[in-house]
N, C-alpha and C positions, 0 to 999 in steps of 0.2 A: 504495500500498499503505498500510497507517495501524496505531499499534501503540499498542493501549487498556493504560497503562498506569498502574497505582493503588497507593498503599502511604498508611499512617497517618506524620502528620508530629509528631513532639514540637513543642510551642507554649513556646518555651524564656521568654518574659515577653513581657509587654505594656506596652509604651512610650506616653508621652505624643507623642513626636513618634520619627520614625525619619526621618533622611538618607541618600539612598541618593547615593554617591557622593561621595570625599571630596577633589575637587580645590578650588580658592578659594570657590567657592560652597557646596560640601559642607559645609566647615571653618568657615564663616563662620556660616550657619546650625546648625550642630551646637552649637558656641559660644556663640553668642545664646542659641538655644531653653533649654540647661543652664543659662545664668547666669542666661535668667529663669522658671527652678525649675521647669522642665520635664525629668522622668527620657527622657532624651535615646538612640536610636539613633545611630551614624555607620557606616555599611558601606561598606567600599573592597576592589575584587577583589582590588589590588595587595599587594604588599607598604610600600608608602611614601603619603603625605600630600602633595597636592600637584597630582594630576593631571597637566595638560600641562605644567605648570611641573616639575615632576619625573618623571615619567617620559619625555614628549618633549623635555625640556630646553630647553622653549620660553622666551624669553626678549630683552630684561627685561621687565618689568612695563610695557607700554606708559603715557603719561601719565596723571596723572591727575589734570590741570590742564583749565580749560576749553580751548576752539577753541587760543586764541593764544596760551597757555601764559603766561598771567598770574596765574589767581588758582586756586587750589585748590577742587576740587569733587566730591574723594572724603576721606572722614573714616573713623568710625568703627573697625572692627575690621580695615579695609586700611593705616589708620596701626600700629595694635598690630603687624601683621603683619612691617613693614617695620621698627619698630623694636624687635620681636625678634630678627630676621633679622639687621642691624645689631651688637646686642650679642652675637653671634656672630663676628662679623668678616665677613658674608657679603652685604651690603647694603648699599649707599649711596643715603641717603637722597633723595626728586627735588629739592628744593630747595636739593640741593648739584650739581645736572646740569644742562646747559642742550644747545643744539645750534645750529650743529654743533659734532658733537667724536666722540670716539672713543665717547664710552660711545650714538651712536645709529649709528654707522656715519658719520658726517659728512650724516643728512638732516636737512633742518628742519622741512619742514610735516609740523605733530603729532608731532612729536618731543622737542618741549623738557621737560626734566622726566621726562624717564622713571627706571626704579629698575632699575639694576643688582643682581644679586645670583646667588650660588652655590647651585645649586638640592639642595645637601648643609643647608647653614646652613639654609634655606627651611623643607627637609622636618622638620628635628628643632626649629626654633620649631614649626612647625605642630602637632607630635607634642604638645609641654609646652601651648599652648593648648588644646586638645581635651580633655587628661587633665584641666589644672588645673581647665577649667571643670565636669569631670563627669560630663562624655558618657559611655559607654560603646563606647569605640572598638572594633570590629572589622576589623582588616587579613585580606587573602586570602581575602575574605568575599564571593562575587558574588551580585549580585541573580537570580531563576530567573525569577519570575512574579508576578502577583498574583491574590490572588481577591477577586472583584466580589461583593459581595450586590446580586443582582439586585431584591431590594425597595428598597433606598435607594440605591442606586448607587454606594455605599460599598465601599470596600475593607479587604475583613477581614480580611483576611492576606497578608504578605508571605514567597516561598519562598526561602529564600538557600542556594549552595552552599558549605561551607568545605571545610578540609583534612580536618575527620574525619565527612563527609558531608553530605547534607540536611537543614534543619532550619526553621521557621518562625517566623516572630514577628507578633503584634498591633500594632498603634498608631492614637490616634487620629485623627494629622495624621499625614501621608505627604508630606516634599518631596524632589522628584525633581531630582538633581544630575547626573547621568549624564551628560550633556553628549548625550546621543542621546535623550532623553526615550524612556532603555527602559522605565522605569517608568511613564508616561504612554500609551504603546504595548499595554504591556500589560496596562493595564488597561481597557483600550479608550478612551480620551479620543480626539478626532480631533487628529490632527498631519499634520504634512507636511513632506516630505524636499527642500533646495533651495530654488529660487525657486516661486512661485505660480506663475507660468507651465511648469513642470516642468524650466525648468533645472537642471542638475546644481546638487550641494552646491559652495562653494568648493574648489579643491583642497588637498590635505595639504602638509605639508612637514615632511622629516627632516631634524632638526636634528641639529648634534655640536660639539664642542667641541676648542678647538685652544690649545695652551701654547707656548713658545718664542718669542715676538712679540717683536721691537722697536719698543716704543710710539712710541719719539722719530721711528721711519720712518714709521709709517704716520698720511698725514696726506690720506690721501684714500679715499671707500668702493671698493669694489672692481667688477671688471665687474658689473654687471648681468647677475641677480637676484640676486647674492652681496653678503650684507650680515654683516658681522663686527661683532659688541658687546662692548666694553673689559668682561671683570668685575672685581668689585671687589678693588682692591693690584694688578691690570695683569700685562701680561707674557701674558692669556689671553683668550679673546675666544666667546664661544658663535657661531655659527655657521646663519644664517639663508640658505638656498640657495636651489634648484630646489624648482617645484611637482611634486606629484606628480597628475594629473588623474585625474577621474572615481571617485574613489573614497568609497563608500559604510559612513561609517563604525561603522554599524549594521549590516552582514553582516560575517561570518567573513573567508570567501574573497574579499571586494573587499578591506578589511583585511590581509589576506596578502599580497595582491598586492600593492598597495600600498608595505607596508613592505618586502619585496623589493626593490622598485624604487628604494624611496627609498635603502636602505642602497648601491646602485650608483651615487648619484648622489656620494654622499660624496667617492669619488674623483675626479669630475667639477670638484665646487667644493673640493678641493684642488690642484687643478692651476692653478685662475684664481689661489686664497687666493696658490700659492707665485711668482705672478708679477704678488703686488700688493707693494709697496713697506713692507717693515715685517715680512712673513708670509713672508720667502724661506725662514727656517730652520723655521718653524712644523711642530710635530708633531701629530696627531690624540690628543688627548688620553681623549676621551670621545665615544660616540656613544650617542643616543637607544636605550631601550629599544623603544618605540613612535613611529609617525607621529602628528605632529605633526598635528590636526584639524583647521580651522575652522569647517567649518558640517558638520550633521548633520539630524534631525528637528527642526520647531518646535510645542512644543504652540499649540491653537487656544483663547486663553484667552476671557476675556471681555470683552479689547479686544485688536486685532492695532496693535502699535506701527505707527507708518505715516513713511514717508520721509518727508511731509509735517511731519510732529511735528519731527521733527529739525532741518530747514532751516528752520522757524518758529520756532525753539526752545520752542513747547507747553509752558503749565505746568498741570498739572494739576490737582485737586483730589484728587485721592490719592497725589500726585506722592512717591517712597518715594527716591529719590536723584535726584540730578545726574549727566550728563553733558557731555563736549565734543571729545572724537574724532572726527574724520573716519569716514567708512564707506569703511572698508579692504575694497573687494571686490576679492579679484584673481582674473584672468580665468577663466572657467569651462572653456575653450579652448584646445587646446596650439598653435594656431597663436599666439595673442596672448602666449606665453610672452614673458617680460624687459619686457612693457609696463606703464605706470603706473596706479596703483591712484585711490582720491580722487578719482571725477569728477563724486560732486556734493557745495556747498558745505554744509558745518552750520552752525545757528546757535552763537554765541559758548559759550551752555549751552543745552540741553534737558533735560528731565527722563522720568521712566518711570514711567507710574502701576503701581500693586498690582495692579490689573485683568489686566495682563500676565503676572502670578503664576499667576491662580488660574485653575485649565482649568473648562473651559467644561460637561461632564459630571460627574466622578468629587469627589463631592462634599467629599472629604476629601485632596483630593490639591493641594499645589502644587508649581510647579518654580523653581529658579533657574538663573541660569548663560546659556551662548550658547545653553539650546533654550526660552527664556522666548517669548510670543506676538509677536513684529516681522516685521513683512517682512523677507525674506532679505536685501534692500538696507542698511535700518535697521541688521540683526544684523551688517553689520559694521560697525559703530560698536559694537555690544555684547556684544561677541563676547572684548572684551579684559579681561584679568584684572582690572582694579581694578572695572571693570564688575558683574564677576560675584561680585566679596566683595561690593559693595555689594546687589547683589539678592540673593542669599545671607542676608549678615544682615538686609534686609528680608523675606524668607520666613521664616527663624529666630524671628525674633520674633512675626510673624503665628500662626506656627505653634504658640507656646506660648500664644499671649492664645487662641487656638480652646480650643487642648486645655484650658485651666486653667480658660477658663469655660463649656466644656462647648458650645461652638457650632461652628454649621464656618467654614473661611477667609474663605468669602463674604459672610459675615454679624457680623464682626468689626467695631469702630468704627475706622475707618480714623484718624478724627481723631487716637486714645488711641494706635495702630499709630504716628502720625509722631512724635508728643510723646514715644511712649518711645523713640524711633530717634534724635530729637534728644537724649535725655538721654545716649544711648550715646556722642555724637560723630558720627552721622551729619548726612550734607548733604543735608535733603532736597525742597529747593526754590532757589532762585538768592534769596533773602532771608538764606540760611544761610551763603551764601557770605562768608567773611573779602576785603576787599581788602586 
């Protein structure tokens, strides 16, 4: 059975740039676009900014340093997010942390210089950045659909659902920061879910926080896979625990089942914590409002970032950011729960090309964050939040350049894009990295 439903929509505004999704990538994209003079919309379905770092309590920010933890490889807007959150007493700069320590759950590999943060302080800092940049922030605003012009293959309009009902907006350039490539899929751009071989996406995890911890008594990681990361100020910890397998983050029924299953795991993880020295009197202080999602759809872009690019440290001509975090691919099979990750070593530093942000077929659509064009194994590295901020900043700069010059994102001068990003503190290639 089908239903043909038709109605007229109010087109509220025509923007230069519309960013869909208010996670780390979306905030960076909207702030960068607005600061470059673009009339920018940032639409977020929840009531807060921060995405997984806020609604799902995911933290800390994984390292923004190279593979070995010696050189900082992410700057720009990520630095500003950390500084503003720290100014609220809600973050510790990565230069002040190292591993093994309570900040890293005593994990050493790829965990040097993580950034502990308080989710509410982060949300508040992001509010300020977006509003000060001049972007039009719309919370409680869900993306519904994209209207594509069959003649030129571009998105003509975006349909949203807000508390007051359905409405539409237009934009010269759209940036998909949904984490599920929802805009790309709706616009008919090629995407895939999980592994290229049909393997399911990486499992999710339901995060929660505890307080009442005796920091001095906590001297070793809890029983795997439970991890406890100390928050700024001590005595309280973000808990990354069991995996929820087989969840499709682009399917509401699947996410419902996964979230319910994740909530049940919290009490199992609490039992493990109560048997861990220092956590004997730990109390559940808050639990996430949604399941933490590691992987969903990937766009098929002008280039697909390959595992070999990460292992060989490829430096692209159109490189827009650097990274060095390992390929953290959690087991997709429940029978492997508790097994380690990072099976393939990365180069000390690798780069991400702009082409991974540019969709193959939709002329005015970019993507940023964990849904960019990358092999699933490679995405295990770039899905973490410092990299999402870096690709978001690049997408925002490119979107503003394309809109204000009247061209498509695929035709902008990438040398000018790289120069612009560098002028705003971004690290675009290994030559930019300070010793």
